C-alpha positions in Angstrom: 0.0 0.0 0.0 1.8 3.1 -1.2 -0.7 5.7 0.0 0.5 5.5 3.6 -0.5 9.2 4.2 -3.9 9.0 2.7 -6.2 11.3 4.6 -3.4 13.6 5.7 -3.9 17.2 4.6 -0.9 19.4 3.9 -0.9 23.2 3.3 2.1 24.4 1.5 3.2 28.1 1.5 6.5 27.7 -0.2 8.3 28.1 -3.5 11.6 27.2 -5.3 12.8 23.7 -4.9 13.6 22.6 -1.3 10.4 22.8 0.6 8.0 22.1 -2.3 10.0 18.9 -2.9 9.2 17.9 0.7 5.5 18.4 0.0 5.9 16.4 -3.2 7.2 13.5 -1.2 4.2 13.7 1.1 1.9 13.8 -1.9 3.8 10.8 -3.3 2.9 9.0 -0.1 -0.8 9.8 -0.5 -1.3 13.1 1.3 -3.6 15.7 -0.1 -1.3 18.7 -0.7 -2.7 22.1 -1.4 0.0 24.6 -2.6 -0.8 28.3 -2.0 0.9 30.2 -4.8 1.1 34.0 -4.8 -0.4 36.0 -7.7 3.1 36.8 -9.0 3.8 33.1 -9.2 6.4 30.7 -7.7 9.8 32.1 -8.5 10.8 28.6 -9.7 8.6 29.2 -12.8 11.2 31.7 -13.9 14.4 29.6 -13.5 14.1 27.8 -16.9 13.0 30.9 -18.6 16.1 32.7 -17.4 18.3 30.1 -19.1 19.8 28.8 -15.9 19.0 25.2 -16.6 18.3 22.9 -19.6 15.6 24.2 -21.9 12.7 21.7 -22.2 10.2 23.9 -24.0 6.6 23.9 -22.7 7.4 21.2 -20.1 9.0 23.0 -17.1 10.9 20.0 -15.6 11.8 21.8 -12.4 8.2 22.8 -11.6 6.9 19.4 -12.5 9.4 17.5 -10.4 8.7 19.3 -7.2 5.0 20.0 -7.6 3.5 16.8 -9.0 0.5 15.2 -7.2 -0.6 18.6 -5.7 -3.5 21.0 -6.0 -2.9 24.7 -6.3 -4.7 27.7 -4.8 -3.8 31.2 -5.9 -4.1 33.4 -2.8 -2.5 36.7 -2.0 -1.6 36.4 1.7 -0.7 40.1 1.8 -4.3 41.1 1.0 -6.4 41.7 4.1 -9.3 39.8 2.6 -7.2 36.6 2.3 -7.0 36.0 6.1 -10.3 34.3 6.4 -9.4 31.9 3.6 -6.1 31.2 5.2 -7.7 30.4 8.5 -10.0 27.9 6.9 -7.1 26.3 5.1 -5.1 26.1 8.4 -8.1 24.5 10.2 -8.4 22.0 7.4 -4.7 21.0 7.4 -2.8 18.5 9.4 0.6 20.0 8.3 1.7 23.5 7.4 4.9 23.6 5.4 6.8 26.8 4.5 10.1 28.3 3.4 9.2 31.9 4.0 11.9 33.9 5.8 11.2 34.8 9.4 10.5 38.5 8.7 7.9 37.5 6.1 6.3 34.9 8.4 6.0 37.5 11.1 4.5 40.0 8.6 2.0 37.6 7.2 1.1 36.2 10.6 2.0 32.6 9.8 4.4 31.8 12.6 3.8 28.6 14.6 1.9 30.4 17.4 -0.2 32.3 14.9 -1.4 29.1 13.2 -1.7 26.9 16.3 -4.2 29.5 17.6 -6.3 28.3 14.7 -5.3 24.6 14.9 -3.6 23.4 18.0 -2.8 20.0 16.5 -1.0 21.4 13.5 2.4 20.0 12.5 4.4 23.1 11.5 7.3 22.4 9.2 10.0 24.9 8.1 12.8 24.7 5.6 15.5 27.3 5.7 19.1 28.1 4.8 21.2 28.2 7.9 19.1 27.1 10.9 16.9 28.9 13.4 19.7 30.2 15.6 22.9 32.2 15.1 23.8 35.4 13.3 22.5 34.2 9.9 19.3 32.6 11.0 17.1 35.2 9.3 19.2 35.3 6.1 18.1 33.7 2.9 19.9 30.7 1.4 19.9 28.6 -1.7 21.3 25.1 -1.9 24.4 26.3 -3.8 25.2 28.7 -1.0 24.0 26.9 2.2 24.4 23.2 1.2 27.1 23.0 -1.4 29.4 25.9 -0.5 28.9 26.7 3.2 28.8 23.0 4.4 32.2 22.3 2.7 31.1 20.0 -0.1 32.2 22.2 -3.0 35.6 22.7 -1.4 36.2 19.0 -0.9 35.2 18.1 -4.5 37.0 20.9 -6.2 40.7 20.5 -7.0 43.5 22.7 -8.3 42.2 22.5 -11.8 39.0 24.3 -11.1 35.7 24.7 -9.2 33.2 21.8 -9.2 29.6 23.2 -8.9 26.5 21.2 -7.9 23.8 20.3 -10.4 20.3 21.9 -10.2 18.6 21.3 -6.8 21.3 18.8 -5.7 20.9 20.1 -2.1 17.2 20.9 -2.3 16.0 17.4 -3.2 17.7 15.4 -0.4 16.9 18.2 2.1 13.2 17.9 1.1 13.3 14.2 1.7 14.7 14.9 5.2 12.0 17.4 5.9 9.3 14.9 4.7 10.7 12.3 7.1 10.6 14.7 10.0 7.0 15.6 9.2 6.1 11.9 9.1 7.7 11.4 12.5 5.8 14.4 13.9 2.6 13.0 12.6 3.3 9.7 14.2 4.1 11.4 17.6 0.8 13.4 17.3 -1.1 10.2 17.0 0.3 9.2 20.4 0.0 12.4 22.3 -2.2 14.8 20.2 0.5 17.5 20.2 1.5 19.4 17.1 5.2 19.8 16.7 7.5 22.2 14.8 9.8 20.5 12.4 13.0 22.2 11.1 15.5 21.3 8.4 18.2 23.6 7.2 20.1 23.3 3.9 23.3 23.8 5.9 22.4 20.9 8.3 21.7 18.7 5.3 25.1 19.6 3.9 26.8 18.8 7.2 25.1 15.4 7.3 26.1 14.7 3.7 29.8 15.5 4.3 29.8 13.8 7.7 32.8 11.5 7.2 35.0 14.4 6.2 33.8 16.7 8.9 34.2 14.1 11.6 37.7 13.3 10.3 38.6 17.0 10.4 37.5 17.2 14.0 39.8 14.3 14.9 42.8 15.4 12.7 42.6 19.0 13.7 43.0 19.9 10.0 41.2 19.2 6.7 41.3 15.7 5.4 42.9 15.2 2.0 40.8 15.8 -1.1 40.6 13.1 -3.8 43.2 14.9 -6.0 45.5 15.3 -3.0 44.8 11.9 -1.4 46.9 8.9 -0.7 49.3 8.0 -3.5 48.2 5.3 -5.8 50.6 2.9 -4.2 48.4 2.8 -1.1 45.0 2.4 -2.9 43.8 -1.2 -3.3 44.0 -2.2 -6.9 40.3 -3.2 -7.1 39.1 0.2 -5.9 38.8 3.3 -8.0 38.2 4.6 -11.5 39.7 3.4 -14.8 39.3 4.6 -18.4 38.2 2.2 -21.0 39.2 2.3 -24.7 36.1 4.2 -25.7 36.7 6.9 -23.1 34.3 5.7 -20.5 34.9 5.6 -16.8 34.7 2.1 -15.2 34.5 2.2 -11.4 35.6 -0.8 -9.4 34.6 -0.9 -5.7 35.6 -4.3 -4.3 36.7 -3.4 -0.8 36.8 -7.0 0.3 39.8 -7.7 -1.9 40.5 -11.2 -0.7 36.9 -12.2 -1.5 36.9 -10.7 -5.0 40.6 -11.2 -6.0 40.2 -14.4 -8.1 36.9 -13.5 -9.9 38.0 -10.0 -10.6 41.4 -11.0 -12.0 39.7 -13.5 -14.3 37.2 -11.0 -15.4 39.9 -8.4 -16.0 41.9 -10.9 -18.1 44.7 -11.3 -15.7 44.6 -15.1 -14.9 48.3 -15.1 -13.9 47.5 -12.7 -11.0 44.7 -15.0 -9.8 47.0 -18.0 -9.9 49.8 -16.4 -8.0 49.7 -17.7 -4.4 51.7 -14.6 -3.2 48.8 -12.4 -4.2 45.9 -14.2 -2.5 46.0 -12.0 0.6 46.1 -8.3 1.4 49.5 -8.8 3.1 50.9 -10.4 -0.1 49.6 -7.7 -2.4 50.6 -4.8 -0.2 54.2 -4.4 -1.6 52.9 -4.5 -5.2 49.7 -2.3 -5.1 51.0 0.2 -7.6 52.2 -2.4 -10.0 48.9 -4.3 -9.8 46.9 -1.1 -10.3 48.9 -0.1 -13.3 48.5 -3.6 -14.7 44.7 -3.4 -14.5 44.7 0.2 -15.9 46.6 -0.9 -19.0 44.3 -3.9 -19.5 41.1 -2.0 -19.0 42.3 0.8 -21.3 42.6 -1.7 -24.2 38.9 -2.6 -24.6 35.6 -0.8 -24.4 33.2 -0.5 -21.5 30.7 -3.0 -22.8 33.4 -5.7 -22.9 34.4 -5.2 -19.3 30.8 -4.7 -18.0 29.8 -8.1 -19.5 32.8 -9.9 -17.9 32.6 -8.2 -14.5 28.9 -8.9 -14.3 29.4 -12.6 -15.2 32.1 -12.8 -12.5 29.8 -11.3 -9.7 32.1 -8.3 -9.3 31.1 -5.0 -7.8 31.4 -2.3 -10.4 29.6 0.4 -12.3 30.2 2.9 -15.1 29.8 6.6 -14.8 26.3 6.6 -16.3 25.0 9.5 -18.3 21.5 10.8 -17.5 20.3 9.3 -20.8 21.7 5.9 -19.7 20.0 6.0 -16.3 16.7 6.2 -18.1 17.1 2.8 -19.5 19.0 1.2 -16.7 17.2 -2.1 -16.1 17.2 -1.6 -12.3 15.8 1.9 -12.6 13.1 0.6 -15.0 12.2 -2.5 -13.0 11.8 -0.6 -9.8 9.9 2.3 -11.2 12.4 4.9 -10.1 11.6 7.2 -13.1 7.8 7.0 -13.7 6.2 8.5 -16.8 4.5 11.8 -16.5 0.7 11.2 -16.7 0.0 13.8 -19.5 3.5 14.1 -21.1 4.4 10.4 -21.6 7.7 11.3 -23.2 8.8 12.9 -19.9 9.8 11.1 -16.7 9.9 12.3 -13.2 12.2 11.1 -10.4 10.3 9.1 -7.9 10.9 9.9 -4.2 13.1 7.0 -3.1 11.0 5.4 -0.3 8.7 2.5 -1.4 6.1 0.8 0.8 5.4 -2.9 0.3 7.6 -2.7 -2.9 5.0 -0.6 -4.6 6.5 2.1 -6.9 5.5 5.7 -6.4 2.7 6.8 -8.6 2.5 10.2 -10.3 -1.3 10.7 -10.2 -1.2 14.2 -11.7 1.4 16.7 -13.0 2.2 20.0 -11.4 -0.9 22.2 -11.3 -1.1 25.6 -12.9 -1.2 28.6 -10.8 -4.7 28.8 -9.2 -5.9 25.7 -11.1 -7.8 24.4 -8.0 -8.7 27.6 -6.3 -12.4 27.2 -6.8 -12.4 23.5 -6.1 -10.5 23.8 -2.8 -12.4 26.8 -1.5 -15.7 25.2 -2.4 -14.6 22.2 -0.3 -13.9 24.6 2.6 -17.5 26.0 2.3 -17.0 29.2 0.4 -19.8 29.6 -2.0 -19.7 31.0 -5.5 -20.7 34.5 -4.5 -18.0 34.6 -1.8 -15.3 33.4 -4.2 -16.4 35.9 -6.8 -16.1 38.7 -4.2 -12.7 37.6 -3.1 -11.6 37.4 -6.8 -12.9 40.8 -7.5 -11.0 42.2 -4.5 -7.8 40.6 -5.7 -7.4 38.2 -2.7 -7.7 35.1 -4.9 -7.1 34.3 -8.6 
């Protein structure tokens, strides 16, 4: 049963990628998510138009990825006539989720205390850049700043040859998953004690979690751990671990950490039977003096033939490996296809969306509907809340809804 949150109602007052992606996960799990979008529109709708990402024509892939399975109400929270509508929505909701900055939340009257006065059981969830405390708690933050740069990821992945930058929403999407998990935990706790909790996830915290091994090592070493380009010399790296170029210019990654276990099948797969037969090389201790020699032997052999050749042999030998797959190759990866990790869009069958990674009872995530247009469900939702046609018309005439 994939709809584990069926019956849970989520009110989203958020834009861009991070927090809307969390609401999309909740929607994937069966929650009824109503996104409140301002009349000017979610700023994410401008990103593709600004030429900052791949151009996919009339299918805005960023908007679709983080807003699928939702309904949309266009409501101007700055308009005084919108307050009554907001109150009805808050009383309707189990969860309120936002990424509005603290000053905006105070100005709009959507802080936790404001909303719990309307709905004491409300789970209030916030996503932000740098956390709720400290000198930059009220400052804005995007994932490139707070997750990639400030948390140290960009530094550790960049070498002397240049800066390595993240891909679009690379920090937003995992952070949204973290926030969705926190919300689910808060809902579980509420079932036990009836108390609505406030859930917080910061992009900086997500970055710290992601880079945890390096950060923990730095705390012990008292200095930065080595970067990959400045790491241990090849002579110290096990020969069945690391990347190798094939004859067709692809990258083959070997990752057989238990070298004793994989030595014989890997040597045979990599067309080095003499190494498999050498009794002196059957243990880590025996290989230790010759690590650089062995690694160079594998590198020369792998470089002589194409990726497809090595993939077939390594797979037959039960070895642990992968190639550096392109996004197009991931689309047709048999594991991705079999597990439903990239389901088709319901109205644009040529397009696929990335499923949120949690499955329940091995049931793939379903994309029930694409991202809604701005205000697509305003009348539908407000009618469900008891606002009649005349009331909605008056609100629309006043500019409070669209």
